[in-house]
MDTraj code that builds the backbone (N, CA, C; nanometers):
import mdtraj as md
import numpy as np

residues = "MET GLN ILE PHE LEU ASP THR ALA LEU ILE ASP GLU LEU LYS LYS GLY ALA ASP THR TRP LEU VAL ASP GLY CYS THR THR ASN PRO SER LEU ALA ALA LYS ALA GLY ARG GLU TYR ASN GLU VAL LEU LYS GLU ILE CYS SER VAL ILE LYS GLY PRO VAL SER ALA GLU THR VAL SER LEU ASP ALA GLU GLY MET VAL LYS GLU GLY ILE LYS PHE SER LYS ILE ALA LYS ASN ILE VAL VAL LYS VAL PRO MET THR ALA GLU GLY MET LYS ALA CYS GLN LYS LEU THR LYS LYS GLY ILE LYS VAL ASN VAL THR LEU VAL PHE SER ALA ASN GLN ALA LEU LEU ALA ALA LYS SER GLY ALA PHE ILE VAL SER PRO PHE VAL GLY ARG LEU ASP ASP ILE GLY GLU VAL GLY MET ASN LEU ILE LYS ASP ILE ARG LEU ILE TYR ASP ASN TYR LYS PHE THR THR GLN ILE LEU VAL ALA SER VAL ARG ASN PRO ILE HIS VAL LEU GLU SER ALA ARG VAL GLY ALA ASP ILE ALA THR VAL PRO TYR SER VAL PHE GLU GLN LEU PHE LYS HIS THR LEU THR ASP ALA GLY ILE LYS LYS PHE LEU GLU ASP TRP GLU LYS VAL PRO LYS LYS ARG GLN GLY SER MET".split()
xyz = np.array([
    [1.1451, 0.4214, -0.0779],
    [1.0191, 0.3539, -0.1090],
    [0.9100, 0.3939, -0.0115],
    [0.7914, 0.4216, -0.0675],
    [0.6781, 0.4512, 0.0166],
    [0.6223, 0.3260, 0.0808],
    [0.5668, 0.3428, 0.2028],
    [0.4970, 0.2312, 0.2697],
    [0.3534, 0.2749, 0.2962],
    [0.2616, 0.1927, 0.2444],
    [0.1192, 0.2076, 0.2698],
    [0.0731, 0.1023, 0.3660],
    [-0.0344, 0.1290, 0.4405],
    [-0.0974, 0.0248, 0.5162],
    [-0.2198, -0.0264, 0.4418],
    [-0.2347, -0.1560, 0.4428],
    [-0.3494, -0.2235, 0.3757],
    [-0.4516, -0.2601, 0.4796],
    [-0.5479, -0.1754, 0.5100],
    [-0.6391, -0.1966, 0.6235],
    [-0.7584, -0.1046, 0.6107],
    [-0.8611, -0.1383, 0.6949],
    [-0.9752, -0.0532, 0.7118],
    [-0.9950, -0.0214, 0.8589],
    [-0.8951, -0.0597, 0.9403],
    [-0.9038, -0.0391, 1.0851],
    [-0.8368, 0.0923, 1.1235],
    [-0.9196, 0.1833, 1.1695],
    [-0.8749, 0.3222, 1.1992],
    [-0.7675, 0.3229, 1.3083],
    [-0.7814, 0.2340, 1.4096],
    [-0.6842, 0.2298, 1.5204],
    [-0.5441, 0.1958, 1.4665],
    [-0.5398, 0.1002, 1.3686],
    [-0.4131, 0.0641, 1.3062],
    [-0.3542, 0.1813, 1.2327],
    [-0.4405, 0.2488, 1.1577],
    [-0.3932, 0.3625, 1.0765],
    [-0.3388, 0.4733, 1.1621],
    [-0.4049, 0.5007, 1.2764],
    [-0.3589, 0.6060, 1.3647],
    [-0.2271, 0.5727, 1.4247],
    [-0.2084, 0.4432, 1.4651],
    [-0.0773, 0.4013, 1.5219],
    [0.0317, 0.4070, 1.4161],
    [-0.0024, 0.3711, 1.2927],
    [0.0948, 0.3796, 1.1870],
    [0.1281, 0.5266, 1.1528],
    [0.0276, 0.6098, 1.1450],
    [0.0481, 0.7537, 1.1137],
    [0.1307, 0.8205, 1.2234],
    [0.1168, 0.7771, 1.3460],
    [0.1898, 0.8334, 1.4562],
    [0.3397, 0.8140, 1.4446],
    [0.3845, 0.7170, 1.3638],
    [0.5284, 0.6983, 1.3429],
    [0.5864, 0.7915, 1.2391],
    [0.5002, 0.8578, 1.1641],
    [0.5351, 0.9449, 1.0532],
    [0.6052, 0.8668, 0.9427],
    [0.5799, 0.7391, 0.9326],
    [0.6485, 0.6522, 0.8351],
    [0.5480, 0.5927, 0.7358],
    [0.4187, 0.6171, 0.7545],
    [0.3138, 0.5633, 0.6682],
    [0.2794, 0.6730, 0.5675],
    [0.2917, 0.6387, 0.4388],
    [0.2695, 0.7332, 0.3306],
    [0.1344, 0.7309, 0.2701],
    [0.0577, 0.6243, 0.2898],
    [-0.0727, 0.6141, 0.2222],
    [-0.1430, 0.4899, 0.2741],
    [-0.2590, 0.4579, 0.2076],
    [-0.3410, 0.3469, 0.2516],
    [-0.4126, 0.2837, 0.1300],
    [-0.4204, 0.1503, 0.1337],
    [-0.5080, 0.0817, 0.0407],
    [-0.6147, 0.0068, 0.1235],
    [-0.7353, 0.0123, 0.0682],
    [-0.8463, -0.0544, 0.1357],
    [-0.9451, -0.1062, 0.0295],
    [-1.0413, -0.1826, 0.0703],
    [-1.1426, -0.2338, -0.0190],
    [-1.2651, -0.2736, 0.0589],
    [-1.3743, -0.3063, -0.0084],
    [-1.4975, -0.3442, 0.0614],
    [-1.4843, -0.4622, 0.1553],
    [-1.3994, -0.5566, 0.1175],
    [-1.3777, -0.6745, 0.2001],
    [-1.3159, -0.6346, 0.3390],
    [-1.2140, -0.5504, 0.3315],
    [-1.1561, -0.5045, 0.4571],
    [-1.2497, -0.4213, 0.5411],
    [-1.3356, -0.3421, 0.4744],
    [-1.4374, -0.2623, 0.5486],
    [-1.5354, -0.3567, 0.6114],
    [-1.5763, -0.4623, 0.5416],
    [-1.6747, -0.5582, 0.5956],
    [-1.6124, -0.6256, 0.7210],
    [-1.4890, -0.6655, 0.7143],
    [-1.4218, -0.7243, 0.8297],
    [-1.4140, -0.6333, 0.9480],
    [-1.4059, -0.5023, 0.9179],
    [-1.4003, -0.4054, 1.0272],
    [-1.5412, -0.3680, 1.0738],
    [-1.6439, -0.4158, 1.0024],
    [-1.7818, -0.3876, 1.0397],
    [-1.8210, -0.2460, 1.0122],
    [-1.7654, -0.1906, 0.9040],
    [-1.7907, -0.0487, 0.8728],
    [-1.8535, -0.0297, 0.7373],
    [-1.9291, 0.0724, 0.7205],
    [-1.9856, 0.1110, 0.5896],
    [-1.8714, 0.1706, 0.5088],
    [-1.8669, 0.1359, 0.3819],
    [-1.7438, 0.1627, 0.3049],
    [-1.7131, 0.3108, 0.2889],
    [-1.8089, 0.3887, 0.2488],
    [-1.7831, 0.5323, 0.2286],
    [-1.7498, 0.6029, 0.3610],
    [-1.8126, 0.5540, 0.4663],
    [-1.7840, 0.6111, 0.5952],
    [-1.6430, 0.5903, 0.6352],
    [-1.5911, 0.4643, 0.6168],
    [-1.4551, 0.4345, 0.6545],
    [-1.3537, 0.5070, 0.5654],
    [-1.3874, 0.5248, 0.4373],
    [-1.3008, 0.6009, 0.3484],
    [-1.2839, 0.7408, 0.3944],
    [-1.3926, 0.8055, 0.4376],
    [-1.3821, 0.9439, 0.4839],
    [-1.2861, 0.9508, 0.6095],
    [-1.3078, 0.8549, 0.6987],
    [-1.2271, 0.8581, 0.8215],
    [-1.0766, 0.8256, 0.7866],
    [-1.0519, 0.7345, 0.6968],
    [-0.9165, 0.7091, 0.6586],
    [-0.8485, 0.8299, 0.6028],
    [-0.9203, 0.9056, 0.5165],
    [-0.8633, 1.0258, 0.4537],
    [-0.8395, 1.1388, 0.5522],
    [-0.9075, 1.1336, 0.6701],
    [-0.8846, 1.2316, 0.7727],
    [-0.7594, 1.1989, 0.8542],
    [-0.7132, 1.0716, 0.8472],
    [-0.5956, 1.0265, 0.9190],
    [-0.4717, 1.0270, 0.8314],
    [-0.4901, 0.9786, 0.7104],
    [-0.3793, 0.9634, 0.6107],
    [-0.3851, 1.0709, 0.5067],
    [-0.2831, 1.1507, 0.4980],
    [-0.2858, 1.2591, 0.3985],
    [-0.2308, 1.2203, 0.2638],
    [-0.1628, 1.1063, 0.2553],
    [-0.1141, 1.0560, 0.1296],
    [-0.2253, 0.9816, 0.0516],
    [-0.1895, 0.9205, -0.0612],
    [-0.2929, 0.8490, -0.1425],
    [-0.3699, 0.7449, -0.0658],
    [-0.5008, 0.7407, -0.0870],
    [-0.5872, 0.6425, -0.0267],
    [-0.6680, 0.5741, -0.1406],
    [-0.6394, 0.4479, -0.1628],
    [-0.7042, 0.3767, -0.2729],
    [-0.8431, 0.3247, -0.2326],
    [-0.9433, 0.3598, -0.3106],
    [-1.0845, 0.3179, -0.2917],
    [-1.1246, 0.2329, -0.4080],
    [-1.1675, 0.1116, -0.3791],
    [-1.1947, 0.0135, -0.4835],
    [-1.3350, 0.0161, -0.5367],
    [-1.3505, 0.0142, -0.6679],
    [-1.4828, 0.0065, -0.7319],
    [-1.5257, -0.1413, -0.7338],
    [-1.6572, -0.1591, -0.7474],
    [-1.7151, -0.2972, -0.7510],
    [-1.7885, -0.3263, -0.8835],
    [-1.8097, -0.2261, -0.9679],
    [-1.8792, -0.2493, -1.0938],
    [-1.7851, -0.3267, -1.1858],
    [-1.8434, -0.3988, -1.2824],
    [-1.7685, -0.4819, -1.3761],
    [-1.7593, -0.4096, -1.5145],
    [-1.8435, -0.3084, -1.5368],
    [-1.8384, -0.2352, -1.6622],
    [-1.7765, -0.0991, -1.6450],
    [-1.7187, -0.0480, -1.7476],
    [-1.6459, 0.0778, -1.7463],
    [-1.7355, 0.1920, -1.6974],
    [-1.8568, 0.1990, -1.7502],
    [-1.9466, 0.3072, -1.7132],
    [-1.9729, 0.3096, -1.5597],
    [-1.9979, 0.1910, -1.5045],
    [-2.0197, 0.1819, -1.3626],
    [-1.8976, 0.2204, -1.2790],
    [-1.7763, 0.1746, -1.3285],
    [-1.6555, 0.2105, -1.2530],
    [-1.6318, 0.3613, -1.2563],
    [-1.6567, 0.4243, -1.3710],
    [-1.6380, 0.5684, -1.3798],
    [-1.7340, 0.6441, -1.2863],
    [-1.8607, 0.6022, -1.2790],
    [-1.9543, 0.6637, -1.1902],
    [-1.9125, 0.6498, -1.0441],
    [-1.8693, 0.5287, -1.0067],
    [-1.8192, 0.5048, -0.8736],
    [-1.6944, 0.5899, -0.8433],
    [-1.6055, 0.5951, -0.9444],
    [-1.4770, 0.6645, -0.9236],
    [-1.5036, 0.8120, -0.9042],
    [-1.5956, 0.8725, -0.9766],
    [-1.6339, 1.0171, -0.9613],
    [-1.6835, 1.0410, -0.8235],
    [-1.7694, 0.9518, -0.7714],
    [-1.8218, 0.9653, -0.6334],
    [-1.7085, 0.9569, -0.5316],
    [-1.6216, 0.8557, -0.5473],
    [-1.5089, 0.8433, -0.4543],
    [-1.4222, 0.9639, -0.4549],
    [-1.3987, 1.0247, -0.5710],
    [-1.3074, 1.1403, -0.5805],
    [-1.3592, 1.2619, -0.5050],
    [-1.4887, 1.2645, -0.4815],
    [-1.5488, 1.3757, -0.4076],
    [-1.5383, 1.3608, -0.2583],
    [-1.4959, 1.2431, -0.2103],
    [-1.4770, 1.2221, -0.0664],
    [-1.3614, 1.3046, -0.0131],
    [-1.2517, 1.2969, -0.0863],
    [-1.1302, 1.3734, -0.0424],
    [-1.0361, 1.3864, -0.1605],
    [-0.9477, 1.4882, -0.1523],
    [-0.8532, 1.5094, -0.2643],
    [-0.7504, 1.4030, -0.2811],
    [-0.7255, 1.3240, -0.1743],
    [-0.6207, 1.2236, -0.1800],
    [-0.6725, 1.0864, -0.2200],
    [-0.7978, 1.0728, -0.2615],
    [-0.8520, 0.9474, -0.3040],
    [-0.7944, 0.9066, -0.4428],
    [-0.7565, 0.7814, -0.4507],
    [-0.7119, 0.7201, -0.5779],
    [-0.8130, 0.6065, -0.6051],
    [-0.8698, 0.6125, -0.7234],
    [-0.9781, 0.5119, -0.7561],
    [-0.9112, 0.3800, -0.8042],
    [-0.9519, 0.2709, -0.7427],
    [-0.8974, 0.1402, -0.7781],
    [-0.9896, 0.0666, -0.8713],
    [-0.9389, 0.0276, -0.9880],
    [-1.0172, -0.0491, -1.0861],
    [-0.9418, -0.1762, -1.1190],
    [-1.0130, -0.2812, -1.1610],
    [-0.9469, -0.4097, -1.1899],
    [-0.8791, -0.4106, -1.3269],
    [-0.7818, -0.5019, -1.3396],
    [-0.7142, -0.5184, -1.4689],
    [-0.8008, -0.6049, -1.5607],
    [-0.8931, -0.5374, -1.6273],
    [-0.9775, -0.5994, -1.7310],
    [-0.9877, -0.4994, -1.8460],
    [-1.0414, -0.5404, -1.9579],
    [-1.0586, -0.4449, -2.0688],
    [-1.1502, -0.3310, -2.0246],
    [-1.2541, -0.3611, -1.9537],
    [-1.3480, -0.2568, -1.9020],
    [-1.2732, -0.1670, -1.8021],
    [-1.1927, -0.2289, -1.7205],
    [-1.1178, -0.1515, -1.6222],
    [-1.0235, -0.0549, -1.6888],
    [-0.9644, -0.0948, -1.8024],
    [-0.8672, -0.0058, -1.8721],
    [-0.9421, 0.1094, -1.9405],
    [-1.0648, 0.0809, -1.9892],
    [-1.1499, 0.1906, -2.0424],
    [-1.1782, 0.2920, -1.9328],
    [-1.2177, 0.2371, -1.8174],
    [-1.2490, 0.3285, -1.7079],
    [-1.1262, 0.4065, -1.6608],
    [-1.0109, 0.3417, -1.6639],
    [-0.8891, 0.4051, -1.6203],
    [-0.8614, 0.5292, -1.7138],
    [-0.8715, 0.5083, -1.8426],
    [-0.8499, 0.6180, -1.9367],
    [-0.9462, 0.7294, -1.9190],
    [-1.0721, 0.6970, -1.8969],
    [-1.1786, 0.7984, -1.8794],
    [-1.1582, 0.8762, -1.7515],
    [-1.1269, 0.8103, -1.6441],
    [-1.1050, 0.8714, -1.5131],
    [-0.9814, 0.9585, -1.5219],
    [-0.8780, 0.9094, -1.5800],
    [-0.7506, 0.9853, -1.5909],
    [-0.7730, 1.1120, -1.6676],
    [-0.8517, 1.1082, -1.7741],
    [-0.8780, 1.2285, -1.8532],
    [-0.9576, 1.3337, -1.7721],
    [-1.0288, 1.2854, -1.6683],
    [-1.1047, 1.3781, -1.5788],
    [-1.0169, 1.4255, -1.4693],
    [-0.8877, 1.3839, -1.4675],
    [-0.7967, 1.4309, -1.3605],
    [-0.8070, 1.3521, -1.2358],
    [-0.8698, 1.2322, -1.2386],
    [-0.8806, 1.1429, -1.1223],
    [-0.7758, 1.0365, -1.1298],
    [-0.6999, 1.0220, -1.0266],
    [-0.5889, 0.9211, -1.0257],
    [-0.6448, 0.7834, -1.0107],
    [-0.5817, 0.6859, -1.0776],
    [-0.6307, 0.5484, -1.0795],
    [-0.5225, 0.4523, -1.0350],
    [-0.5644, 0.3486, -0.9585],
    [-0.4808, 0.2403, -0.9179],
    [-0.5404, 0.1136, -0.9846],
    [-0.4595, 0.0521, -1.0759],
    [-0.5033, -0.0673, -1.1438],
    [-0.4611, -0.1882, -1.0601],
    [-0.5616, -0.2627, -1.0114],
    [-0.5358, -0.3718, -0.9182],
    [-0.5549, -0.5085, -0.9816],
    [-0.5190, -0.6145, -0.9088],
    [-0.5246, -0.7495, -0.9530],
    [-0.4403, -0.7769, -1.0790],
    [-0.3188, -0.7257, -1.0714],
    [-0.2223, -0.7440, -1.1806],
    [-0.1316, -0.8603, -1.1482],
    [-0.1230, -0.9538, -1.2439],
    [-0.0453, -1.0735, -1.2219],
    [0.0553, -1.1016, -1.3374],
    [0.0606, -1.0108, -1.4329],
    [0.1602, -1.0337, -1.5416],
    [0.2211, -0.8970, -1.5850],
    [0.3380, -0.9024, -1.6467],
    [0.4007, -0.7804, -1.6939],
    [0.3225, -0.7183, -1.8116],
    [0.2583, -0.8036, -1.8938],
    [0.1774, -0.7536, -2.0019],
    [0.0613, -0.6691, -1.9462],
    [0.0015, -0.7188, -1.8402],
    [-0.1109, -0.6440, -1.7749],
    [-0.0592, -0.5089, -1.7271],
    [0.0613, -0.5102, -1.6641],
    [0.1159, -0.3837, -1.6125],
    [0.1501, -0.2863, -1.7267],
    [0.1907, -0.3416, -1.8418],
    [0.2158, -0.2567, -1.9569],
    [0.0878, -0.1878, -2.0039],
    [-0.0217, -0.2668, -2.0082],
    [-0.1519, -0.2048, -2.0532],
    [-0.1976, -0.1015, -1.9517],
    [-0.1768, -0.1255, -1.8232],
    [-0.2138, -0.0306, -1.7178],
    [-0.1426, 0.1021, -1.7384],
    [-0.0097, 0.0960, -1.7646],
    [0.0669, 0.2164, -1.7816],
    [0.0227, 0.2909, -1.9085],
    [-0.0079, 0.2151, -2.0160],
    [-0.0525, 0.2774, -2.1420],
    [-0.1867, 0.3420, -2.1239],
    [-0.2621, 0.2945, -2.0254],
    [-0.3943, 0.3524, -1.9951],
    [-0.3902, 0.4724, -1.9065],
    [-0.2680, 0.5066, -1.8618],
    [-0.2532, 0.6255, -1.7774],
    [-0.2636, 0.6066, -1.6297],
    [-0.2533, 0.4818, -1.5829],
    [-0.2670, 0.4528, -1.4415],
    [-0.1637, 0.5343, -1.3594],
    [-0.2067, 0.5812, -1.2483],
    [-0.1172, 0.6478, -1.1493],
    [-0.0400, 0.5436, -1.0755],
    [-0.1074, 0.4319, -1.0468],
    [-0.0442, 0.3229, -0.9679],
    [-0.0845, 0.1902, -1.0313],
    [0.0026, 0.0932, -1.0349],
    [-0.0260, -0.0420, -1.0703],
    [-0.0007, -0.1341, -0.9535],
    [-0.0890, -0.2290, -0.9295],
    [-0.0755, -0.3123, -0.8100],
    [-0.0590, -0.4622, -0.8439],
    [0.0657, -0.5065, -0.8620],
    [0.0901, -0.6515, -0.8782],
    [0.0851, -0.7213, -0.7419],
    [0.0264, -0.8401, -0.7401],
    [0.0034, -0.9164, -0.6157],
    [0.1071, -1.0275, -0.6018],
    [0.2152, -0.9997, -0.5270],
    [0.3252, -1.0967, -0.5199],
    [0.2910, -1.2154, -0.4371],
    [0.2241, -1.2015, -0.3250],
    [0.1939, -1.3127, -0.2416],
    [0.1055, -1.4154, -0.3047],
    [0.0064, -1.3726, -0.3827],
    [-0.0792, -1.4667, -0.4486],
    [-0.0073, -1.5455, -0.5555],
    [0.0915, -1.4822, -0.6216],
    [0.1717, -1.5547, -0.7153],
    [0.2606, -1.6587, -0.6435],
    [0.3133, -1.6206, -0.5316],
    [0.3942, -1.7188, -0.4541],
    [0.3090, -1.8365, -0.4160],
    [0.1808, -1.8114, -0.3838],
    [0.0895, -1.9184, -0.3417],
    [0.0665, -2.0264, -0.4475],
    [0.0812, -1.9888, -0.5747],
    [0.0594, -2.0874, -0.6808],
    [0.1915, -2.1402, -0.7428],
    [0.3002, -2.1154, -0.6656],
    [0.4293, -2.1720, -0.7053],
    [0.5128, -2.0830, -0.7964],
    [0.4731, -1.9599, -0.8226],
    [0.5517, -1.8648, -0.9014],
    [0.6355, -1.7815, -0.8016],
    [0.7283, -1.7099, -0.8552],
    [0.8091, -1.6164, -0.7684],
    [0.7550, -1.4744, -0.7970],
    [0.6750, -1.4276, -0.7048],
    [0.6054, -1.3005, -0.7199],
    [0.6973, -1.1848, -0.7493],
    [0.8145, -1.1825, -0.6820],
    [0.9044, -1.0666, -0.6989],
    [0.9656, -1.0615, -0.8372],
    [0.9661, -1.1711, -0.9100],
    [1.0165, -1.1690, -1.0476],
    [0.9271, -1.0738, -1.1344],
    [0.7987, -1.0782, -1.1038],
    [0.7085, -0.9858, -1.1740],
    [0.7435, -0.8390, -1.1503],
    [0.7791, -0.8054, -1.0249],
    [0.8139, -0.6692, -0.9950],
    [0.9399, -0.6301, -1.0730],
    [1.0339, -0.7184, -1.0822],
    [1.1581, -0.6905, -1.1629],
    [1.1229, -0.6598, -1.3074],
    [1.0306, -0.7453, -1.3643],
    [0.9962, -0.7263, -1.5071],
    [0.9230, -0.5950, -1.5266],
    [0.8342, -0.5597, -1.4370],
    [0.7573, -0.4377, -1.4493],
    [0.8543, -0.3166, -1.4381],
    [0.9420, -0.3222, -1.3417],
    [1.0419, -0.2118, -1.3242],
    [1.1220, -0.1927, -1.4534],
    [1.1663, -0.3030, -1.5105],
    [1.2454, -0.2915, -1.6339],
    [1.1672, -0.2315, -1.7489],
    [1.0436, -0.2775, -1.7663],
    [0.9561, -0.2253, -1.8748],
    [0.9269, -0.0762, -1.8534],
    [0.8906, -0.0413, -1.7332],
    [0.8600, 0.1023, -1.7077],
    [0.9802, 0.1922, -1.7250],
    [1.0965, 0.1433, -1.6874],
    [1.2195, 0.2213, -1.7080],
    [1.2548, 0.2317, -1.8532],
    [1.2322, 0.1255, -1.9258],
    [1.2618, 0.1260, -2.0741],
    [1.1882, 0.2340, -2.1453],
    [1.0626, 0.2533, -2.1057],
    [0.9765, 0.3482, -2.1777],
    [0.9427, 0.4736, -2.0989],
    [1.0068, 0.4882, -1.9808],
    [0.9875, 0.6044, -1.8972],
    [0.8431, 0.6283, -1.8606],
    [0.7726, 0.5190, -1.8305],
    [0.6335, 0.5303, -1.7779],
    [0.6466, 0.5841, -1.6399],
    [0.5505, 0.6695, -1.6031],
    [0.5509, 0.7297, -1.4701],
    [0.4617, 0.6604, -1.3732],
    [0.3902, 0.5585, -1.4209],
    [0.3053, 0.4782, -1.3330],
    [0.3868, 0.4200, -1.2178],
    [0.3381, 0.4361, -1.0959],
    [0.4106, 0.3841, -0.9780],
    [0.3771, 0.2371, -0.9578],
    [0.4821, 0.1604, -0.9192],
    [0.4618, 0.0192, -0.8941],
    [0.4380, 0.0020, -0.7443],
    [0.3188, -0.0502, -0.7119],
    [0.2805, -0.0733, -0.5710],
    [0.2739, -0.2273, -0.5521],
    [0.3613, -0.2784, -0.4663],
    [0.3685, -0.4178, -0.4430],
    [0.2578, -0.4543, -0.3380],
    [0.1637, -0.5372, -0.3861],
    [0.0517, -0.5782, -0.3032],
    [0.0572, -0.7264, -0.2660],
    [-0.0325, -0.7670, -0.1778],
    [-0.0324, -0.9026, -0.1248],
    [0.0990, -0.9325, -0.0601],
    [0.1472, -0.8426, 0.0220],
    [0.2742, -0.8572, 0.0945],
    [0.2447, -0.9383, 0.2190],
    [0.3239, -1.0465, 0.2360],
    [0.3024, -1.1430, 0.3431],
    [0.4010, -1.1314, 0.4600],
    [0.5173, -1.0703, 0.4329],
    [0.6249, -1.0741, 0.5351],
    [0.7253, -0.9621, 0.5096],
    [0.8161, -0.9365, 0.6019],
    [0.9185, -0.8305, 0.5843],
    [1.0116, -0.8563, 0.4672],
    [1.0314, -0.9850, 0.4292],
    [1.1172, -1.0168, 0.3161],
    [1.0592, -0.9560, 0.1897],
    [0.9296, -0.9638, 0.1720],
    [0.8629, -0.9011, 0.0568],
    [0.8941, -0.7541, 0.0508],
    [0.8960, -0.6888, 0.1685],
    [0.9217, -0.5441, 0.1754],
    [1.0655, -0.5156, 0.1336],
    [1.1555, -0.5931, 0.1876],
    [1.3014, -0.5790, 0.1508],
    [1.3209, -0.5997, 0.0064],
    [1.2671, -0.7039, -0.0544],
    [1.2873, -0.7349, -0.1941],
    [1.2226, -0.6257, -0.2819],
    [1.1080, -0.5738, -0.2358],
    [1.0472, -0.4617, -0.3142],
    [1.1392, -0.3436, -0.3194],
    [1.2033, -0.3064, -0.2085],
    [1.2945, -0.1952, -0.2079],
    [1.4215, -0.2258, -0.2910],
    [1.4673, -0.3486, -0.2870],
    [1.5876, -0.3808, -0.3617],
    [1.5703, -0.3795, -0.5109],
    [1.4507, -0.4054, -0.5617],
    [1.4316, -0.4066, -0.7088],
    [1.3748, -0.2740, -0.7547],
    [1.3500, -0.1789, -0.6648],
    [1.3093, -0.0470, -0.7035],
    [1.1608, -0.0208, -0.7157],
    [1.0789, -0.0975, -0.6438],
    [0.9401, -0.0674, -0.6405],
    [0.9152, 0.0686, -0.5789],
    [0.8092, 0.1370, -0.6145],
    [0.7803, 0.2685, -0.5624],
    [0.7106, 0.2630, -0.4237],
    [0.6254, 0.1595, -0.4096],
    [0.5433, 0.1499, -0.2934],
    [0.5278, 0.0042, -0.2502],
    [0.5213, -0.0276, -0.1200],
    [0.4744, -0.1570, -0.0777],
    [0.3558, -0.1311, 0.0191],
    [0.2453, -0.2011, -0.0018],
    [0.1314, -0.1854, 0.0894],
    [0.1242, -0.3087, 0.1746],
    [0.1247, -0.2890, 0.3045],
    [0.1448, -0.3986, 0.4014],
    [0.0348, -0.4042, 0.5102],
    [0.0041, -0.5207, 0.5576],
    [-0.0826, -0.5323, 0.6733],
    [-0.0091, -0.4678, 0.7925],
    [-0.0832, -0.4218, 0.8896],
    [-0.0207, -0.3580, 1.0066],
    [0.0758, -0.4536, 1.0797],
    [0.0416, -0.5856, 1.0804],
    [0.1251, -0.6834, 1.1455],
    [0.2667, -0.6886, 1.0841],
    [0.2739, -0.6709, 0.9493],
    [0.4045, -0.6754, 0.8827],
    [0.4723, -0.5416, 0.9078],
    [0.3985, -0.4298, 0.9080],
    [0.4604, -0.3004, 0.9422],
    [0.5323, -0.3043, 1.0766],
    [0.4664, -0.3658, 1.1777],
    [0.5244, -0.3785, 1.3084],
    [0.6555, -0.4550, 1.3014],
    [0.6574, -0.5630, 1.2207],
    [0.7773, -0.6466, 1.2168],
    [0.8957, -0.5757, 1.1581],
    [0.8716, -0.4720, 1.0751],
    [0.9811, -0.4001, 1.0161],
    [1.0755, -0.3301, 1.1178],
    [1.0178, -0.3033, 1.2360],
    [1.0957, -0.2412, 1.3428],
    [1.1823, -0.3336, 1.4211],
    [1.1519, -0.4649, 1.4128],
    [1.2098, -0.5639, 1.5055],
    [1.3286, -0.6398, 1.4519],
    [1.4185, -0.6648, 1.5455],
    [1.5281, -0.7592, 1.5209],
    [1.5732, -0.8164, 1.6571],
    [1.5998, -0.9449, 1.6667],
    [1.6339, -1.0041, 1.7933],
    [1.7580, -0.9430, 1.8585],
    [1.8531, -0.8986, 1.7760],
    [1.9734, -0.8355, 1.8305],
    [1.9462, -0.6994, 1.8847],
    [1.8475, -0.6278, 1.8203],
    [1.8083, -0.4976, 1.8781],
    [1.7456, -0.5149, 2.0182],
    [1.6535, -0.6162, 2.0244],
    [1.5897, -0.6444, 2.1573],
    [1.6933, -0.6841, 2.2598],
    [1.7868, -0.7694, 2.2180],
    [1.8902, -0.8145, 2.3126],
    [1.9809, -0.7012, 2.3547],
    [2.0119, -0.6111, 2.2598],
    [2.0964, -0.4968, 2.2914],
    [2.0310, -0.4040, 2.3942],
    [1.9014, -0.3808, 2.3716],
    [1.8247, -0.2955, 2.4663],
    [1.8250, -0.3580, 2.6069],
    [1.7960, -0.4853, 2.6085],
    [1.7912, -0.5584, 2.7368],
    [1.9253, -0.5506, 2.8101],
    [2.0350, -0.5713, 2.7377],
    [2.1665, -0.5648, 2.8021],
    [2.1988, -0.4229, 2.8472],
    [2.1607, -0.3249, 2.7700],
    [2.1853, -0.1860, 2.8079],
    [2.1109, -0.1538, 2.9382],
    [1.9861, -0.1981, 2.9499],
    [1.9108, -0.1683, 3.0725],
    [1.9666, -0.2441, 3.1919],
    [2.0107, -0.3681, 3.1719],
    [2.0703, -0.4466, 3.2788],
    [2.1981, -0.3787, 3.3297],
    [2.2854, -0.3250, 3.2323],
    [2.4038, -0.2617, 3.2737],
    [2.3757, -0.1288, 3.3430],
    [2.2708, -0.0600, 3.2965],
    [2.2344, 0.0674, 3.3590],
    [2.1988, 0.0479, 3.5062],
    [2.1324, -0.0592, 3.5398],
    [2.0943, -0.0869, 3.6749],
    [2.2156, -0.1076, 3.7646],
    [2.3292, -0.1490, 3.7042],
    [2.4474, -0.1779, 3.7823],
    [2.5317, -0.0509, 3.8051],
    [2.5009, 0.0560, 3.7329],
    [2.5744, 0.1811, 3.7484],
    [2.5418, 0.2437, 3.8835],
    [2.6467, 0.2803, 3.9641],
    [2.6195, 0.3467, 4.0943],
    [2.5445, 0.4776, 4.0731],
    [2.4396, 0.4999, 4.1514],
    [2.3595, 0.6170, 4.1411],
    [2.3813, 0.7080, 4.2608],
    [2.3847, 0.8400, 4.2416],
    [2.3914, 0.9333, 4.3503],
    [2.2642, 0.9231, 4.4331],
    [2.2775, 0.9273, 4.5648],
    [2.1596, 0.9320, 4.6495],
    [2.0933, 1.0694, 4.6367],
    [1.9598, 1.0685, 4.6492],
    [1.8891, 1.1938, 4.6406],
    [1.9324, 1.2912, 4.7509],
    [1.9642, 1.4088, 4.7044],
    [2.0004, 1.5096, 4.8093],
    [2.1486, 1.5095, 4.8388],
    [2.2254, 1.4134, 4.7868],
    [2.3712, 1.4054, 4.8155],
    [2.4427, 1.5073, 4.7278],
    [2.5568, 1.5543, 4.7715],
    [2.6389, 1.6507, 4.6960],
    [2.7438, 1.5789, 4.6131],
])
top = md.Topology()
chain = top.add_chain()
for i, resn in enumerate(residues, 1):
    res = top.add_residue(resn, chain, resSeq=i)
    for name in ("N", "CA", "C"):
        top.add_atom(name, md.element.get_by_symbol(name[0]), res)
traj = md.Trajectory(xyz[None], top)
């Protein structure tokens, strides 16, 4: 399973990229605003750090506007994926952009029917939001299971990107049900490396190492 970082903070992206474990990035105007950056400027910098897919979100509500924005985004870098919302206008834009050879990420997906329409529209990626479903009392990962089943039934090539990831359990469950991608905040990415027994094991190893007799410098 691929792991993307969901951020507009370049320092986070560089630290993630330095592990060689980050495969792509998702971002949006809200994340750019929090970072205090102009959106196109931050997209260019992200694409210079991350060589995998970088999702750039449109803000227009009509298909024509989304297509215009998508074409502009696609000129920033070859790895840009244009993000459009799951609406009727968004699906029109998805089909038009796909015909132009521009990859599309359909975002704000909350039902399997929406994911079906996204795949039929030629989406490169579909982004179901599991955390937001959990917030309203639903089980977000059940949606991922349904989408995986539907896509496998009809051999859709649209990749399932699990979004609104809140914790490492979401990442584990995404991998278990066969999602293609999980996009995570950097704080969750850091947690994936950690386990209390790993920390305890390292601590014990170092304590034991200090007890091992050492040769004095210069001794034979």
